[in-house]
Every structure is written in C-alpha cells, then in structure tokens.
C-alpha positions, 0 to 999 in steps of 0.5 A, spaced: 515 528 514 517 521 517 522 516 514 516 510 514 511 515 510 516 518 504 518 511 502 510 509 501 510 515 497 515 513 494 512 504 494 507 507 492 511 510 485 513 503 484 507 500 485 503 504 479 509 503 475 509 496 475 500 497 473 502 502 468 507 501 465 511 493 466 516 496 468 520 488 472 521 490 478 528 489 479 529 496 475 523 497 481 528 496 486 532 501 483 529 506 486 531 510 480 527 515 478 527 518 484 532 523 483 536 525 490 540 520 494 535 516 499 538 514 506 538 507 507 532 507 512 527 509 507 531 505 501 529 498 506 523 500 508 520 502 500 523 495 497 521 491 503 512 494 501 514 493 493 517 487 493 513 484 498 506 487 494 508 485 488 509 478 492 503 478 494 500 480 489 493 475 487 491 475 495 491 481 497 486 482 490 483 477 492 482 482 499 480 488 496 476 485 491 472 481 498 471 487 500 470 493 496 462 492 496 460 496 490 465 497 486 469 493 481 476 491 480 477 493 474 474 501 476 479 502 481 485 507 480 491 504 480 492 510 484 488 507 490 490 499 489 498 502 489 495 504 496 491 499 497 496 494 496 501 496 500 499 497 506 494 490 505 501 488 505 503 492 510 498 488 515 497 482 514 506 480 514 509 487 517 506 485 525 511 490 526 508 496 526 501 498 529 494 495 524 493 502 524 499 507 522 497 502 516 490 504 516 492 511 517 498 512 514 494 508 507 488 515 509 494 520 508 496 517 501 490 516 498 488 524 500 494 527 497 494 522 491 487 519 490 481 522 487 476 526 492 474 520 496 478 516 496 480 517 503 474 515 506 474 508 500 481 506 502 478 507 510 472 502 508 476 496 504 482 497 509 478 497 515 473 491 513 479 488 512 481 489 520 475 487 522 473 480 518 480 478 516 485 481 522 481 480 527 484 476 532 491 478 530 489 486 532 486 485 539 494 483 541 495 490 539 
C-alpha cells in the first residue's frame, strides 16, 4: 500500500473522530490513536488532509450539498462525509495531486470503509465537482 493511501486512511479516521466526538483539531493532528510509529511522509500528508479538510469544511460541505441530488446532507454516513471532505479538500487545494487520482482513492476508501453503495455515491459527487467546479483546472491536467 502506498504511503499516500495510508495517510488518507489516517485522515479518514481523524475526520470521523472529529465529527463523532468533537475531538479538538489539535489532538487529531497528533495522530495519537495510531498504535505504531508513522513515517514522517505519511504523518505530514495525513495532517495536511485533516487540517485542510477541517479548515475548509464549510465550503466543502456546501459543494457536497450542492451535488448530492436526492440526498439530504444530514442523512449521509459519517464515513462518506469524511471521505468526501478529505477528497474534495485534495481536489480543490492540493494541485500537485491529479484529480483523477484523488477521485480513485476516494472511491477505494468508500468501497473499503463505507456502505454497499458508498463507492458509487462518492464517485458521483467527486465527478460532479470535477465537471462543474473544476472544469478549467482539470483541462490543464
């Protein structure tokens, strides 16, 4: 498993805890729930994803709501919300990562950690954002 995939898994865990238990962001960024030593490159990317997702959560949530046809935001599972948040943060702000890579990673996280249709749902939202919000940026990739 690549180091960025592992970092995304840690970020997913952190965002889930943030939403579920109101864990302060400062505590989340320490990644103390991980029971083994985390290599620096994985830690740094996970911290970037967690911090950026929380910092831009209002903007990201607006995009999720805008592109969630026939789904109320409040009904989304915490796992799906967390995956969408970290993926959309990466798509919008981490320009060194190709959008298609971020979408594929989000879909995979959904298949592994989400419900039966999470992968498809996450794909739909991320692809809609790619098409409608990032159209100019994506053409450059």
